[in-house]
N, C-alpha and C positions, 0 to 999 in steps of 0.2 A: 311243125308239129305241135306247137302248144296251140295255135292259132286254130288248127283242127281239129282238137279236141274241146274246144269252147262252141265249136259248129254242131247245132242239136239237126239230128235225123229227124224223120216222122216216126219212126217205129220207138224213139225215145220218147218223143211228146207221147204218144199214144199209152207207153208203158206208165209214165209218171201220171197219167191221165185214170188208168186202171189203177195202180196203186192208191193215189187219193182216193177215187169212190169207194173203193174196201175200207180204207183208214177212214173218209170221211163218217161210215155207219157204224165203225168198230167205235170212234169217237163218241157218238151219240150215245151208241150202246155203253158204254163206259161212264158216260154222266149218269145213266138211269143206275146203273151197280153202285157208282159213288154215292149217290143220294140213297139208296138203299142201305147200303152198309153205315151211311153217315145216320140215318134213323136208329138201326140198330143197337150203333156206340153213344146214341144221345142220352140215356138214362145213366151212364157211368160219367159224362161229361166230355165224354172223348169224340164229339162228333166231327170235329175239323179235322180227324184222321182219316174220315170214309173218300175224301179226296186224296189223299195222300197215296193209301194203298194201291190204288191202281192210275195213279200220275204218269206213269212212263210210259202207258199206252197213247198219252197225247202226244207223244213223240216219235212213234213210230215210223210213220210215213218220212219223216224228214231224213231218219238214218238208214231204213232201208232201201229207198230211192237214192240217197247220196252213196251207199255202197254198193250198187249195182251201177249205177251210170257214171259214177266218178269224176262228176264235172262240177264246175264254179256254177254255183247259184241253185242246184238242184234239191237240196237240203232245205232250205229257206222257201223254194217255190213249192217244193211239196207238200211241208208243211199248212203253207198257207191256202190252198186250193182244198186242202183236205179240210180245212177249218171252215173254209165258205161253203164245202157241201155240206160238213156239219149243221150249219147255221140252216141251210135252205133246207134240212132235211127236219129241222124243228128245233134245234138246241134252244132251252127258255132265258139262256144268257144275252142271247142274240150278237149283233155284229161285233159287240167288243171280242168274243170268241175270235176273228179274225185278227185283232191285235196279238192276242195272246198266241196266235199262230205265229204271226213275226218274231216276236220275241223268243220262241221256243224254237222254231226254225234257226233262228241265226244264232241260237247256244249251239248247235250242233255243225251249221257251215262255218264255224269262226273255228273250230276243232280241223274241220276238213280241210279249210285254206292254211292255216300253220303248216300242217302238212304238204302243204302246194298240189294236192289234189293227188299226190303219189302213192301213199301209204294207208293201204285201206286193210290191216290185221286185225285181228279183235280188238288189242290194244286201244288203237285207233277207235274203233265202234266202242268202247266203252267209255272212251274222253269224250266220244260227241253224247254220247248219252248222261256224261256228267257235265258236259256243257249246256246242254239243253236243260236239265235239272236245275244247275244257277239261275241262268237267265230268268225261268219261270217262277223260282223262289224268290228273287228280287222283284218279279211282277207282283207276286203274290203281295210280298210285304207292302207294297204299294197301292195294289188294285185292290186287296180282300181285307186289309188292317191288319195284317200280321204285325204290325208293331205293338200290338194291345197285348200279344202274348208274352209270358215270363221269359226268358234266356232258357233254360232248361227244357220247355216246352216246345219252344222255336228250335231248336237241337234234336226233339223228338221227331217233329216235323218234317225238318231238311232230313233226317236220317234215314226215317220211311221212304220220304219222294226218292234218296237216292237209291235205295235197294231197289224201290220200283223201279226206276228209271234203268239201272243197271240189269235187270233183268228182262223186262218189257223191250226197250229200244235199243239195248246193247245184246244181249245174249240169244234172243229169240229173233231179232232181225237179223244177225249173224246167220244162224241156224236156216232161216228160211231164206235167207240169201244163195246162201252155201248148197243146200239142199234143192234150190230151183237149178244152180249152176251146173250140180252134178247129174240132173237127168237132161240138160243140153238145152234149157230152153233159152239160156241166156245166153247164148254161144255166138251171137252177134251186141250183144254188150261187153263194157268193157270187165264187169266180173266173170262174165262166162271166157272169157278168153285169157284172163290169168289163170282158172282154173284147168286149161287146156295145153298150160306149158309147166 
C-alpha cells in the first residue's frame, strides 16, 4: 500500500506542473511587489522588510502541491519546478533562485515527512509553512548577509516572514486546497478522497 502511494500517476504529474506554472508566475510577481515595497520603505531605513512581507508567497507551490497529493517528494519537487519557471520568466536574481527553491521546499517536505505523509490537517499545513520559513531564513542569513543586522532587527525580520508564511503558504493554501476539493475537482487525488469520507 505504501509503495503504491509513492507511484506517480500521469494526472498527478500534470496537476503538479499546473501548480508550478501558476506559482512560477506568482513568484515573479511577488519579486516585483517586494521590490516596490522595499523602495517605499527605503527612506525609513526599512527596505529589508519589503521581501519579508511577501515571503510566504514563495512557499505556496510546496505546501499546496504537498497538501493535494500527499506523497513523498511532492513539496520539494513543486517548489523547485516553480522556481525554475520563475527564473525562465526573467527573475533578475538568476539560477540562485533554484537553490532557494530547494531549501524552501525542503522545509515543508521535512514537516510532511515527519508526519509520514498521513496527517494533513490545518496544524500540519501551518507547520509546513513554518518549516519553509525557517529553512529560508537560514538561507537568507548565509546568502543575503543577514548576519550584519542587529538581533532585534533579525527578530523583526523573522517574525514578519513567519506571519507572511502562515498567511500565504499555510492559511491561503489550505483554503485553496479545501475549496478545490469541495467542488469535486480533486476527487481523483488524495485530498479530494479525504473530503469525500
